N, C-alpha and C positions, 0 to 999 in steps of 0.2 A: 504285068503290074504289079507292083509292090503291095502287102497289105497295107491298110492305113496307121497310122503312128499308133503307140500306144495301145496295143493288144496284148503285148505282155505274151505268154505260151500259147494263145489261141493264134498268133501270127504263123506258127509252124504247120495250120491247117492246110492240106493241098488246095483246098478250095481258092486260096487268094493267087495261087499261080495258073490255075487251070481255068478258073469261071467268072473271077472278079473284076479282069479286064471289061468283058463282054457287059456284065450288068453294070459296070461304072458307064461306059459309053451309052446305054440306054437312059440310066439315070440323068447324065449330063444333059440330054437331049429334051429334058422335061423341066420346067424351072418351077413347076407347082410341087414336085416331089416333099412328101413330109416322113418323118422328120430333117430337119436340115444334115447334111451329110454330117459336120463336125459332130451331131448327137445321135447318129444312126448306128453306131455302134456300141452305145455306153453299157449295154448288159454286159459284152463282153469284158469292155477294160473296166469295169468296177469290180465284176467277180471271176478272178480267175479260176481254172478247173482244181485245182488242190484246195481252193476255199469254197467250192459249191457243195452245200449240204442238200440244197432244195432246189428244184428247178420248177417255176411256174410258166406252163408254157402255153400263150395265147393265139390268134389269129393275125391280125395285121395291126399296123399303128391307126393311131386315131386319126379320120382323114378331116378335121376341122383346123386349119391354121391356128398354130399358139397351142395345141392342146397335146400334142405327141413329143416326149421328150427323151426317147431312144430306149425305155425302159417299159417293158410290157405292161399296160394298164396304168402306168405313172403318169401324174397331170403335174405341170408346174403351178407351184404354189401360187403365183400372179395369175392363172387363168380367168377364174372368175366365172368360169360359164358352168355349163350342165356337167355332171359327174357320170351320168349314164353307167356303163359297165362298173366305174369305181365306186359309186354310190353303193350299188347291189354288194360290191365285196366288202364295203364297210358294214352294211346291216348284216351280212353272214359273220363277219368276225365278231359283232357283238352278240348275236344269237348264239354263236358256235363256244365263244371263249370269253364272254363277258366284259372282254375289252374294248376301249371307244378308241375310235380311228376318225380323226377328223383331217391328217395333216396328207396332201395329195401326192406330195413329193415321195416316192417309194424308196429313195435312197437309202434309207437306214435298212431296208428290206436287202440291198445289195451288199452293205457291209457285214450284215452278219450271215451272208452266203447264200443269199436266195438268187438265182440266175432269172431274170425276167427277160424273158424271150417269147418273141412272135414267131410264128411259123413262117410269116414275111415280114422283112425288116424295112419295109419301104412302101407308100402309097401316094398315088396322086390326090392332091387336093379335091375333096369332095365325091370322090370315087372308092368306096368302100371295098375292098379286096382287089382293086386295079392292078396290083403287081404279084399276085400269087401263081402267075405262071413266068415270072421274069428269071426263075431259078434259084431264088433262096433257097428251095427245097434241100439243094446239095450242101450248102453251107449249115443248115440246120442238124441233117443227118450226120457230118461230121463232127459237130459240138457233140450231138449224144453219144456217137460211138467213142468221144475222147472221154468223155464220162461213164460210160458204162461198166467198165472193171469193177469199181467200187459202191457198193450199196447206197442209195440216196432216194430222196423221196421226190417222186414226179408228179405233179398237178397239172394234168390235161384238161386243158377247159374249152368245149367246142369239138364239132368234128375234125377239123382241119390238126387239131393239136391230138386227139385221139386216134389219128391214122400213125402217128408216129411211136405208138406203144408195141407195135409189132419189132421195133428196132431195139427195144430194151431187153435185158434180162430179167429173170424171176427173183433176184435177191433185192431186187428194188422195192420201196412203197410207190405204187401206182394207183392215184386216184383219178377217175373220170368222171365229169359230170359236163352237164349243160353249161355254155358260156355264159358269164354274169350280164350279157347286154340284155337289157330292158326287153328285147325281143324273144329272148329264149331263158332267163333265169328261172321264171317261173316252171320249166320244163325238169326241173330237178338240180339246178345251182343252190338255190335255197332249201336248207336242210341238208345240205350234202355234208357239212362239218368237216371239211378239209384242214382247218388251221388246226384243232384240237387233236385230230388225227394223224396229221404230221408230227407234233410238237409229241406227241405219243411214241411214235416211232424213234424221233431222234432220240428221246430219253432212252428208250430200250437198247439203242443201239451206240449209247455212251455220249451222247452229244448234246448240248446245251440246248433249250428249247429257242423258237424265234418269238421274240416281242413283236405280234401283229400288230398292236395298239399302236396310239402316236409314242413318236420318239422322245425321249426323257429330256434330252438334251440337244441343242444344234450338232447338225453332224458335219464333219468334211471328210473327204477321201483323197488322199494322196496320188496323183495320177500314176498309172501304171508305164512302167519305162521298157520301152523294148521293141 
């Protein structure tokens, strides 16, 4: 089975030739899978390897219908429900940088070179962690290997994400903390200051900082072809 459309350079990863068909078959058998397949690979379609300056690695998508949009921790503006992890992220942004964030759609971060990836790219509705053993780790490992040669900032939130630190070279900035979920944020996510540390590292390496607060203007991203 070929890679999904609009993956750009990511379509060259071996995963699409060796693993994707089996995972796709499993997903097709479950009508409750989140997010919808059209959104499942948004993190890759919106942020190409050469554009990636920061990687935020989470766990798996939100398991509440209508909440996951294919970008780790991002929530559609029209959702209107509880923010949970994202609310804790917003609180840490303000405490760390003084910036305010209320915009739940994180597409503007993707446009600035932040790859918002989970360690599993799908989840059954209502079953957190339900697809952790589906085979997504092979894709995540290959994505990180593709990014590894050039120094980047990696924010690894939660145990599943931290397990990938062993795949990363020492020339990166690697920040590890508890997951921002309400169940674990108090164990070290709050007060970890990942956003200011990342921007300081980017500036030291000749990159512009990330605007973590609300976007100043409506954002649109042209689709990636290939």
